[in-house]
C-alpha angles and dihedrals in degrees: 000000000000122000115242114230092242094048107133125215130161093225139057113308102196124084093227089066091067092079094176091184089069094056118090116225113273115269118264107273116250123242118291113275095027108164117248112226131160114220097214118141095211093047093048090050091049091049091051091049090051092054091044092054092048091049090047090054088048091053095049094045094049105034101030103035116015110032095048091048117109091210098088096181091053091047096047096047095046092040093054093044095047094045092048092052091044091050092050090047093053092043090052089048091053093048092048091048099042100039121095101247092211105292117188113233107269118241096009093134090105128138091247094053093047091051090049089061089066094215118209124217110287095021118119134190125202129224125209106229091206102056098017095234134131106254120225117221113282092018121131133189119249114209092203098048089036089219139098109253124206112238090354111192099180142310111262117200091195090068093029091230145080118268105232146139098305103040106031090103092058092047091052091049090048093055091044096051093043089052090049096050090045091053091044092050092049091052092050091047089053092052091045094052091049093047095047094042090056100039112026114010093046100036092051092034107212091206098043119108096232096051098089094047092046092051093046090050091049092048091052095049097037106018096164099040118102117215114254090223096058111132096195143013087241129072116272094253092050091046092051092050093049092048094047091051089049090050092054092046094046094047093047094048093042092057095041098046094041090056091046091048091050094048092047093051090047090049091051094047093049092041091229123122125224092253092050090051092047094049092038090227119191113260107249100165133080116273115240134185120271091247092054090049091052092049090049089060103034099033141253126318119017111261143135086280088080088072095042122091087201095063111087114211117229109241095172128231124310113270114222090215090068088078093057128077 
């Protein structure tokens, strides 16, 4: 296949730039099943913050709203639902962070590998000058991962990894489940505020003059008895602060992850990565239906496994022709 004169690539376009003799042989591959993990300080910090915020929401939902509630059916149903969504969100985060996003073998731009491609006249391969590897079509170099990533969409510090061909499903599930638990938490906070405003914070009137005397009198006569109208194990001011912080967190994450989820689904349906859209790269691959694009990311055929971070989609084996244009 001949290269059009306007064909855009972000690497060298002339065969003499390959210089295979200057590339060291690729490192010996690690044992099968070796965990993928990017040692980036910023990414690790963002991942820790993500887990902390989810666990904070878990704490407020359980110990401020659900456990003190006298409506056991409401508490059990919402507790199971919220914990299930939170578990799936964190599991998706781990899979997105610890899955190889589609890294090209480093240092494979050797003479032996180039000869194994059996190039025909007019065919050209491209070498990444940064990681000294032959780049497949639609691969881009990530300066954080220090590798070329197949179908790289972007590098996300919140999962401390690139979003690419092999882990895009887990990133989409992560944004979806975070958006769902954020929405669920906001709804529960709304109900909790209404309930406590009517029952506890109004009945016992925190701003009324007789409140302090009434509470002191009750504590003297019944010092060990807890009021049946208590909305939380914490004091009302502490409860309000915890709930307001949860509201800010939930609203922020709901907006952010909903936008990310929408852009990722759009990117999958159009079969065009975020980098390709940003660079306005010429489309060089066959156009497929939206349904086929979704199955290519989430797996064949459609099943409940699409919503599970534990189901690994089958992307097939690497095709040697992907290195040739």
